[in-house]
C-alpha positions in Angstrom: 20.1 -103.4 25.9 17.4 -106.0 25.9 13.8 -104.9 25.4 12.9 -106.6 28.6 15.4 -104.4 30.5 14.2 -101.4 28.9 10.6 -102.2 29.8 11.6 -102.8 33.4 13.2 -99.3 33.5 10.1 -97.8 31.9 7.8 -99.3 34.5 10.1 -97.9 37.2 10.1 -94.4 35.7 6.4 -94.4 34.9 5.5 -95.3 38.4 7.9 -92.8 39.9 6.6 -90.0 37.6 2.9 -90.8 38.6 3.9 -91.2 42.5 5.5 -87.7 42.4 2.4 -86.1 40.7 0.1 -87.8 43.2 2.5 -86.9 46.1 2.4 -83.3 45.0 -1.3 -83.4 45.2 -1.4 -84.7 48.7 1.1 -82.4 50.5 -0.8 -79.0 50.2 -0.5 -77.2 53.5 -3.6 -76.5 55.6 -5.1 -73.1 55.2 -8.3 -71.4 56.4 -11.2 -72.9 54.4 -14.0 -71.2 56.4 -14.1 -68.4 58.9 -16.9 -68.1 61.3 -15.5 -65.0 63.1 -13.4 -64.5 66.2 -14.7 -64.2 69.9 -16.5 -61.1 71.2 -16.3 -62.1 74.9 -20.0 -61.2 75.1 -21.9 -64.5 75.6 -21.9 -68.2 74.9 -23.8 -71.5 74.9 -23.2 -74.4 77.2 -21.5 -77.3 75.5 -21.2 -80.1 78.2 -25.0 -80.7 78.8 -25.7 -79.8 75.0 -24.1 -80.6 71.8 -23.7 -77.1 70.3 -23.7 -76.8 66.4 -22.7 -74.0 63.8 -23.5 -74.3 60.0 -20.7 -73.7 57.3 -20.4 -73.7 53.6 -17.1 -74.4 51.8 -15.9 -73.4 48.5 -14.2 -75.4 45.8 -11.9 -72.4 45.2 -10.7 -72.2 48.7 -10.8 -75.8 49.8 -13.3 -78.8 50.6 -11.0 -81.1 52.7 -11.7 -80.3 56.2 -8.6 -81.4 58.5 -8.8 -79.1 61.6 -11.2 -77.3 63.8 -10.5 -74.1 65.8 -12.8 -72.5 68.3 -13.1 -70.5 71.5 -14.8 -71.2 75.0 -15.7 -69.5 78.1 -15.0 -71.8 81.1 -15.4 -72.2 84.9 -12.1 -73.0 86.6 -11.4 -76.8 86.3 -14.6 -77.6 84.3 -13.0 -79.5 81.3 -12.5 -83.2 82.1 -10.2 -83.5 78.8 -13.0 -85.0 76.5 -13.7 -83.3 73.1 -16.1 -84.9 70.6 -17.0 -83.6 67.3 -19.9 -84.3 64.8 -20.6 -83.3 61.3 -24.1 -83.2 60.1 -25.9 -82.6 56.8 -28.4 -79.9 56.6 -32.1 -80.9 57.1 -34.5 -78.0 56.8 -32.3 -75.4 58.4 -31.1 -77.5 61.2 -28.8 -80.4 61.6 -29.9 -84.0 60.4 -30.9 -86.4 63.0 -27.7 -88.6 62.6 -24.1 -87.2 61.9 -22.4 -88.7 59.0 -18.9 -88.2 60.5 -17.9 -88.0 64.2 -15.0 -88.8 66.5 -12.8 -87.7 69.3 -10.7 -84.7 68.5 -7.1 -85.6 68.0 -4.0 -83.4 68.9 -6.1 -81.1 70.9 -4.4 -77.7 72.0 -6.0 -75.7 74.5 -4.7 -72.1 75.1 -5.8 -69.5 77.6 -6.2 -66.2 76.0 -6.0 -64.1 79.1 -9.6 -62.7 78.6 -12.2 -63.1 81.1 -16.1 -62.6 80.9 -18.6 -63.1 83.8 -15.8 -64.5 85.8 -15.1 -67.3 83.3 -11.9 -67.8 81.4 -11.6 -67.8 77.7 -9.7 -70.5 76.0 -8.7 -71.0 72.4 -8.9 -74.6 71.2 -7.7 -76.5 68.1 -7.8 -80.2 67.1 -7.6 -82.5 64.1 -10.1 -84.7 62.8 -9.6 -88.4 63.1 -9.7 -88.6 59.3 -9.7 -85.7 56.9 -13.1 -85.2 55.6 -13.8 -84.5 51.9 -17.0 -82.4 51.7 -19.0 -81.0 48.8 -18.7 -77.2 47.7 -21.5 -74.9 48.1 -23.4 -77.3 50.4 -24.5 -76.4 54.1 -23.0 -78.7 56.8 -23.1 -78.3 60.6 -20.3 -78.7 63.0 -21.3 -80.0 66.4 -18.9 -79.9 69.4 -19.2 -81.6 72.9 -16.7 -81.0 75.7 -17.5 -83.6 78.4 -17.5 -87.4 78.8 -21.1 -87.1 80.1 -24.0 -84.5 79.8 -23.8 -83.1 83.2 -23.7 -79.3 83.5 -19.9 -78.3 83.8 -20.2 -74.6 82.6 -18.1 -74.6 79.4 -19.6 -72.3 76.8 -18.8 -71.9 73.2 -17.8 -68.2 72.9 -20.0 -66.0 70.6 -19.0 -63.9 67.6 -20.4 -60.7 66.2 -21.8 -60.4 63.5 -21.4 -64.3 62.7 -21.9 -66.3 59.3 -24.8 -68.1 58.1 -27.8 -69.3 60.5 -27.6 -69.1 64.2 -26.5 -72.1 66.3 -28.6 -75.1 66.9 -28.3 -77.3 70.2 -29.3 -80.7 71.3 -29.7 -81.3 75.1 -28.2 -84.6 76.0 -26.9 -85.1 72.5 -29.9 -87.1 71.4 -30.0 -85.2 68.0 -33.9 -85.3 67.9 -34.6 -82.2 69.8 -32.7 -79.5 68.0 -33.4 -75.8 69.3 -32.2 -72.5 67.9 -30.0 -70.8 70.4 -30.1 -67.5 68.5 -26.3 -66.9 68.6 -23.4 -67.1 66.3 -20.3 -68.9 67.7 -16.6 -68.1 67.2 -14.7 -70.7 65.0 -12.8 -71.3 61.9 -11.8 -74.3 59.9 -8.7 -75.3 58.1 -8.1 -77.8 55.4 -6.9 -78.3 51.8 -8.1 -77.7 48.3 -8.9 -81.0 46.6 -8.0 -81.0 42.8 -10.8 -81.5 40.4 -10.9 -84.6 38.4 -9.5 -82.9 35.4 -6.4 -81.7 37.5 -5.8 -85.3 38.6 -5.8 -86.6 34.9 -3.5 -83.7 34.1 -1.0 -84.7 36.6 -1.2 -88.4 35.6 -0.6 -87.3 31.8 2.4 -85.5 33.1 3.7 -88.6 34.6 3.0 -90.5 31.3 4.7 -88.0 29.2 7.7 -88.2 31.4 7.8 -92.0 31.1 7.4 -91.7 27.3 10.4 -89.3 27.1 12.5 -91.9 29.2 11.3 -94.7 26.9 12.7 -92.7 23.9 15.9 -91.9 25.4 16.4 -95.7 26.4 15.9 -96.8 22.9 18.3 -94.4 21.2 
């Protein structure tokens, strides 16, 4: 066999091995990476006139790639107009920064009635995908913001509370200006799902495996 032919086959094998290694990294199934607690049907904070936020911290061992958000609401009948916007803020002295570093309209939104009622309001469970998976830093405080309206009128949709809650109590911004944060004194029910991001050493290891596989193929072809 000509050397040029062997090199072509080696190139294909090497690329294939590397692709398999990288594909294996990218197909991890989503799992819970932060749990802020389930709903207690006790109270809530309005999230159409206000943008409501909750803080969270991720762990490298569990996962730092945020892909999906899950939360609970208490709503007046027909209150939701179908809009769901999310915001992710850095922490600034115990409250969200003045500008989100990531935001968008929730994708693949699912809204499910739980059958619970509080103060004549119906409870719903929501889930949605981020527009783009978000790679965050481990052991760092972030704030997740949610707004469920196309405007900032008062439509009576409340982010349901949880007990005892995790981290700091929620912060809210009337009108979504993000320059008027106020502590609402409550924890809110939500959890985050995503993926564990391989550390650089793991990536290099997978690439090395691909290279070793290609090397073995090279030896086989030359014999």
